[in-house]
C-alpha positions as CSV (number, residue, x, y, z in Angstrom):
1,X,19.2,-9.2,10.8
2,X,18.8,-6.1,12.8
3,X,19.1,-2.8,10.7
4,X,20.5,0.4,12.0
5,X,17.1,1.6,13.0
6,X,16.4,-1.5,15.1
7,X,14.0,-3.1,12.6
8,X,14.3,-6.7,11.6
9,X,15.2,-7.6,8.1
10,X,15.0,-11.1,6.8
11,X,17.4,-11.8,4.0
12,X,15.3,-14.7,2.7
13,X,12.2,-12.7,2.0
14,X,11.1,-11.2,-1.3
15,X,12.3,-7.9,-2.0
16,X,9.6,-5.0,-2.8
17,X,11.0,-4.8,-6.3
18,X,11.8,-8.4,-7.3
19,X,12.2,-12.0,-6.0
20,X,14.7,-11.2,-3.3
21,X,18.2,-10.1,-2.8
22,X,21.3,-11.2,-4.6
23,X,23.8,-12.3,-1.9
24,X,27.5,-12.5,-2.4
25,X,30.5,-13.2,-0.1
26,X,30.9,-15.4,2.9
27,X,29.1,-15.0,6.2
28,X,29.4,-12.7,8.0
29,X,30.9,-10.5,5.4
30,X,28.0,-10.6,2.9
31,X,26.8,-8.1,0.5
32,X,23.2,-7.8,-0.7
33,X,21.6,-6.1,-3.6
34,X,19.3,-4.3,-4.3
35,X,19.0,-1.8,-1.5
36,X,17.2,-2.6,1.7
37,X,14.1,-0.9,3.1
38,X,13.1,-1.9,6.5
39,X,10.5,0.5,8.1
40,X,12.2,3.8,7.7
41,X,15.7,2.6,7.1
42,X,16.8,2.6,3.4
43,X,20.4,1.4,2.6
44,X,22.6,-1.4,1.8
45,X,24.4,-4.4,3.3
46,X,27.9,-4.3,2.0
47,X,30.7,-6.6,3.4
48,X,28.7,-7.3,6.4
49,X,28.0,-3.8,7.4
50,X,24.9,-1.7,6.9
51,X,25.5,1.5,5.0
52,X,24.2,4.9,6.3
53,X,20.6,5.6,5.6
54,X,20.3,7.0,2.0
55,X,17.9,9.7,3.1
56,X,20.3,10.8,5.9
57,X,18.3,9.6,8.8
58,X,20.1,8.6,12.0
59,X,19.1,6.6,15.1
60,X,20.2,6.4,18.7
61,X,22.2,3.2,19.4
62,X,20.1,1.2,21.9
63,X,21.3,-0.8,24.9
64,X,24.7,0.7,25.4
65,X,25.8,2.5,28.5
66,X,27.2,1.5,32.0
67,X,24.2,-0.7,32.9
68,X,24.1,-2.6,29.5
69,X,24.0,-6.3,30.2
70,X,23.6,-6.1,34.1
71,X,20.8,-8.1,35.6
72,X,18.6,-6.3,38.1
């Protein structure tokens, strides 16, 4: 999955503080615990949506604008 900061996060990998994430719900509306740390993002995946970063960081949303998706 792609986190809000653009980092890739694999739900099937071990977490830094345990064996992995507890996943509940049906795809795509899943909830994962414990929190997710992916590079400089630290937050949760709840009901299929990433929460805001727990440290208050924000990132520019990439690939949006009038030319997004156009082929050169």
